[in-house]
PLY file of the C-alpha trace (Angstrom):
ply
format ascii 1.0
element vertex 307
property float x
property float y
property float z
element edge 306
property int vertex1
property int vertex2
end_header
11.69 -12.48 -9.28
13.60 -9.07 -7.79
14.88 -7.05 -11.18
18.34 -5.63 -10.58
18.85 -1.82 -10.69
21.01 -0.88 -13.43
22.47 2.54 -13.11
22.76 4.64 -16.61
25.14 7.15 -17.35
22.19 9.74 -17.95
20.80 8.87 -14.42
22.00 11.16 -11.65
22.24 9.03 -8.07
21.67 11.46 -5.18
22.86 11.49 -1.92
20.55 14.09 -0.69
17.34 12.37 0.81
14.42 11.44 -0.88
11.47 14.19 -0.55
8.93 11.05 -0.23
9.34 7.61 0.15
7.93 4.33 1.35
9.21 0.33 1.37
7.21 -2.05 0.37
7.22 -5.87 0.57
5.89 -8.93 0.48
5.69 -13.01 0.25
3.45 -15.31 -0.90
3.24 -19.32 -0.36
4.13 -22.49 1.37
7.73 -22.15 0.81
8.06 -17.92 2.09
4.77 -17.77 3.96
4.50 -19.95 7.24
1.68 -21.85 6.69
0.75 -20.60 3.07
-1.15 -17.28 1.78
0.44 -13.94 1.69
2.30 -11.31 3.79
1.75 -7.88 2.81
3.91 -4.77 4.07
3.80 -1.09 3.73
6.07 1.09 6.08
4.59 4.78 5.10
7.77 7.85 5.58
6.74 11.51 4.85
7.56 14.58 6.62
5.68 14.85 10.01
2.25 15.23 9.50
-1.74 14.45 10.25
-3.02 10.21 9.60
-5.79 8.02 10.35
-7.07 4.80 10.13
-10.66 4.61 9.04
-13.02 1.72 7.93
-15.29 2.75 4.70
-18.41 1.08 4.83
-19.89 3.11 1.94
-18.54 1.48 -1.46
-19.08 -2.08 -3.02
-16.42 -3.67 -0.36
-15.82 -2.15 2.64
-12.71 -0.91 3.24
-10.05 -0.39 6.17
-7.33 2.27 5.53
-4.46 4.91 6.45
-5.23 7.82 5.18
-2.76 10.91 5.64
-2.41 14.54 5.08
-3.86 18.13 7.16
-6.01 19.08 9.49
-8.52 19.58 7.34
-7.63 16.86 4.36
-6.52 13.56 4.18
-5.89 10.83 1.76
-6.13 7.24 0.72
-2.84 5.49 0.63
-3.52 1.68 1.26
-5.61 -0.06 2.82
-7.47 -3.64 3.05
-11.05 -4.79 1.98
-13.44 -7.50 3.16
-12.61 -9.68 0.38
-8.74 -9.36 1.70
-7.41 -7.76 -1.16
-4.36 -5.26 0.04
-3.43 -2.27 -2.09
-1.35 -0.24 -0.87
0.80 2.68 -2.98
4.37 4.75 -3.14
5.52 7.22 -4.81
7.75 7.80 -7.56
10.37 9.66 -5.78
13.61 9.17 -9.04
11.21 11.70 -11.15
11.37 15.13 -9.18
7.67 16.73 -7.10
8.08 19.37 -9.40
8.29 17.50 -12.72
6.29 14.82 -11.35
3.20 17.42 -10.60
3.31 18.73 -13.79
2.39 15.34 -15.96
-0.70 14.27 -16.98
-2.61 12.40 -14.07
-0.05 12.61 -11.54
-2.45 12.99 -8.68
-4.95 10.24 -10.22
-5.69 7.84 -7.37
-6.09 4.12 -8.01
-6.78 2.72 -4.74
-10.61 3.78 -3.98
-11.34 1.75 -6.99
-9.14 -1.15 -6.25
-10.06 -1.19 -3.01
-13.82 -0.40 -3.01
-14.58 -2.56 -5.73
-12.20 -5.45 -6.45
-12.02 -8.60 -4.38
-8.55 -10.12 -5.86
-5.49 -8.68 -7.54
-6.70 -10.70 -11.15
-9.53 -8.42 -10.48
-7.78 -5.28 -9.99
-4.99 -5.24 -12.40
-7.95 -5.57 -14.94
-8.73 -1.97 -14.27
-6.09 -0.74 -16.81
-8.16 2.72 -17.36
-6.84 3.59 -13.86
-2.86 3.04 -14.43
-2.08 6.69 -14.85
0.34 9.21 -13.50
3.51 7.94 -12.03
3.85 5.71 -8.82
3.94 2.29 -7.76
1.37 0.14 -6.45
2.20 -3.60 -4.49
-0.83 -5.58 -4.54
-2.42 -9.14 -2.50
-4.24 -11.46 -1.61
-4.19 -14.80 -0.55
-2.95 -16.53 -3.89
-0.44 -13.80 -4.87
1.48 -10.62 -4.90
1.73 -7.70 -7.76
3.63 -4.86 -8.48
2.61 -2.46 -10.90
5.34 0.27 -12.43
3.30 3.39 -13.54
5.63 5.78 -15.65
4.82 8.74 -18.27
2.54 9.04 -20.91
0.46 6.24 -19.60
3.78 3.59 -19.85
3.20 0.64 -17.06
4.20 -2.63 -16.17
3.38 -5.32 -14.44
4.56 -8.00 -12.13
3.00 -10.66 -10.73
4.77 -13.60 -8.94
3.15 -16.76 -7.12
5.58 -18.56 -4.28
7.61 -15.84 -4.25
8.94 -12.20 -2.81
8.31 -8.56 -3.96
10.29 -5.39 -2.77
9.99 -1.65 -3.80
10.60 1.45 -2.96
10.73 4.85 -5.09
12.62 4.24 -8.10
11.46 1.96 -11.41
12.93 -1.06 -11.96
11.82 -2.92 -14.81
14.44 -2.33 -17.39
11.57 -0.60 -20.34
10.82 2.01 -17.63
14.76 2.75 -15.91
14.62 5.56 -18.48
12.12 7.65 -16.02
14.36 7.61 -13.02
16.03 11.45 -13.77
17.47 11.37 -9.84
17.32 7.95 -8.13
17.50 9.28 -3.90
20.06 7.27 -2.22
17.75 5.70 0.83
15.43 4.57 -2.00
17.88 2.41 -3.56
20.07 1.57 0.41
16.00 0.22 1.46
15.64 -1.33 -1.54
18.71 -3.38 -1.02
18.14 -4.35 2.70
14.96 -5.22 2.42
16.15 -7.81 -0.14
18.80 -9.03 1.51
16.58 -9.65 4.64
14.20 -11.53 2.29
16.34 -13.37 0.76
19.39 -14.13 3.58
16.51 -14.76 6.58
14.39 -18.39 7.63
11.37 -18.80 5.90
9.03 -19.85 5.92
7.73 -16.78 7.92
5.53 -14.85 10.61
3.49 -11.66 10.00
5.82 -11.38 13.30
9.42 -11.68 11.08
7.26 -9.04 8.63
6.64 -6.87 11.00
10.53 -7.04 12.67
11.48 -6.61 9.18
9.51 -2.98 8.98
11.57 -2.03 12.24
15.26 -2.72 10.40
17.34 0.28 11.40
20.65 -0.73 9.77
21.35 2.14 7.21
21.07 5.68 9.77
18.30 8.08 10.61
17.73 8.59 6.69
18.34 5.74 4.40
16.78 2.85 7.19
13.59 0.83 6.33
12.07 2.13 9.52
13.41 6.26 8.88
13.74 8.31 12.19
15.28 11.53 10.26
18.21 13.19 10.87
16.16 16.54 11.93
12.36 17.37 13.35
11.22 17.84 10.13
13.30 15.36 7.71
11.45 12.25 6.34
10.61 9.79 8.71
8.30 6.45 8.82
5.07 7.76 10.72
3.46 4.22 9.94
3.61 0.17 9.20
1.08 -1.29 7.80
1.39 -4.79 8.24
-0.91 -7.83 7.42
-1.24 -11.18 6.87
-3.84 -12.90 4.30
-3.80 -16.92 5.00
-6.00 -19.38 3.09
-9.78 -19.59 3.90
-9.34 -17.44 6.99
-10.02 -13.59 7.71
-6.59 -11.68 7.56
-4.73 -10.07 10.20
-3.36 -6.81 10.38
-0.64 -5.38 12.11
-0.62 -1.56 12.45
1.97 1.10 14.21
0.82 4.83 13.19
1.82 8.57 14.60
-1.41 9.90 14.25
-0.51 13.62 14.71
3.21 15.34 13.15
4.98 15.16 16.94
3.99 11.93 17.96
7.76 10.43 17.02
8.35 7.66 19.37
4.59 7.37 20.91
2.77 5.96 18.13
-0.09 3.77 18.79
0.62 -0.22 17.90
-2.11 -2.63 17.90
-3.67 -6.02 15.95
-6.89 -6.42 14.77
-8.39 -9.33 12.94
-10.25 -9.27 9.34
-13.63 -10.88 11.37
-13.03 -7.78 14.26
-12.60 -5.21 11.87
-15.24 -6.62 8.40
-18.19 -8.57 10.63
-20.08 -10.26 8.70
-23.43 -8.38 8.09
-27.11 -9.29 9.30
-29.30 -10.75 6.58
-32.61 -8.69 7.09
-35.37 -10.89 7.30
-38.30 -11.99 4.13
-40.31 -9.52 6.42
-38.30 -6.74 6.83
-37.07 -7.11 3.28
-40.83 -6.80 2.14
-41.18 -3.93 4.68
-38.41 -1.80 2.73
-39.56 -2.72 -1.15
-43.16 -1.15 0.39
-41.78 1.39 1.97
-40.41 2.63 -1.81
-43.14 2.02 -4.02
-45.14 3.85 -1.29
-42.16 6.60 -1.52
-42.65 6.67 -5.28
-46.37 6.70 -5.25
-46.40 9.80 -2.95
-43.92 11.56 -5.19
-45.37 11.05 -8.82
-49.39 11.14 -7.24
-48.38 13.65 -4.60
0 1
1 2
2 3
3 4
4 5
5 6
6 7
7 8
8 9
9 10
10 11
11 12
12 13
13 14
14 15
15 16
16 17
17 18
18 19
19 20
20 21
21 22
22 23
23 24
24 25
25 26
26 27
27 28
28 29
29 30
30 31
31 32
32 33
33 34
34 35
35 36
36 37
37 38
38 39
39 40
40 41
41 42
42 43
43 44
44 45
45 46
46 47
47 48
48 49
49 50
50 51
51 52
52 53
53 54
54 55
55 56
56 57
57 58
58 59
59 60
60 61
61 62
62 63
63 64
64 65
65 66
66 67
67 68
68 69
69 70
70 71
71 72
72 73
73 74
74 75
75 76
76 77
77 78
78 79
79 80
80 81
81 82
82 83
83 84
84 85
85 86
86 87
87 88
88 89
89 90
90 91
91 92
92 93
93 94
94 95
95 96
96 97
97 98
98 99
99 100
100 101
101 102
102 103
103 104
104 105
105 106
106 107
107 108
108 109
109 110
110 111
111 112
112 113
113 114
114 115
115 116
116 117
117 118
118 119
119 120
120 121
121 122
122 123
123 124
124 125
125 126
126 127
127 128
128 129
129 130
130 131
131 132
132 133
133 134
134 135
135 136
136 137
137 138
138 139
139 140
140 141
141 142
142 143
143 144
144 145
145 146
146 147
147 148
148 149
149 150
150 151
151 152
152 153
153 154
154 155
155 156
156 157
157 158
158 159
159 160
160 161
161 162
162 163
163 164
164 165
165 166
166 167
167 168
168 169
169 170
170 171
171 172
172 173
173 174
174 175
175 176
176 177
177 178
178 179
179 180
180 181
181 182
182 183
183 184
184 185
185 186
186 187
187 188
188 189
189 190
190 191
191 192
192 193
193 194
194 195
195 196
196 197
197 198
198 199
199 200
200 201
201 202
202 203
203 204
204 205
205 206
206 207
207 208
208 209
209 210
210 211
211 212
212 213
213 214
214 215
215 216
216 217
217 218
218 219
219 220
220 221
221 222
222 223
223 224
224 225
225 226
226 227
227 228
228 229
229 230
230 231
231 232
232 233
233 234
234 235
235 236
236 237
237 238
238 239
239 240
240 241
241 242
242 243
243 244
244 245
245 246
246 247
247 248
248 249
249 250
250 251
251 252
252 253
253 254
254 255
255 256
256 257
257 258
258 259
259 260
260 261
261 262
262 263
263 264
264 265
265 266
266 267
267 268
268 269
269 270
270 271
271 272
272 273
273 274
274 275
275 276
276 277
277 278
278 279
279 280
280 281
281 282
282 283
283 284
284 285
285 286
286 287
287 288
288 289
289 290
290 291
291 292
292 293
293 294
294 295
295 296
296 297
297 298
298 299
299 300
300 301
301 302
302 303
303 304
304 305
305 306
């Protein structure tokens, strides 16, 4: 089920461009995905900034993520782990940035925990202690997709789907949380309407190529399209597309289109990579090698205790 946003009198619909934005969408199950499994995409929209893709290997599960920020510090914005769990985030831009940043846990991220420690959607959704601070999350594995809308004061709503589609932009959709919308940007409304139109009127079952094509849609101009070019050099623009196909019983396939430097509009790097290439199987140590490591560990502790 895809919620339709009702507009209340107390909500102001802004004609200005949202201060930050992303478009997230997914489909799962044979009626929607060719061959079954799941498709999911994040279009990352922001003012031009530095970005990079990183493979993180120092967590229980390895994950591949998009990091963004300035020259010195970049934060995780979404990714996929070696178990085939995808977690993408989007800003709750219907709450003005100044007010949003003053809310408790506004800058708390749950991406590292979910990607680094969870093997599927159900495990990720079990971490309710992380559902703090206004934000939107879209999750996927080979069997299901889910969205989390997190508002202020620990309020949240979860929407889990199988054999269906989901989409999200930057305003609250759940009827119980729509009161959290202070200013819904025209871009958020337009992109949400357009991606649902593409999903509903296309020709499923979809492929990764179909979802990539949706991510590049420029139907609504420089500031309101799914792929945003921006009406000025400093306007919000689409800086990256992160698309994943998660088949059943196979490694995922990824497509990335990314601008690594702020001034690279029109010169983005695009590539595809498989899960086998991204997360090669770790070689198991031989019994002798394991025994040597144990003996080395024991010797180290003996030396520490007895000098």
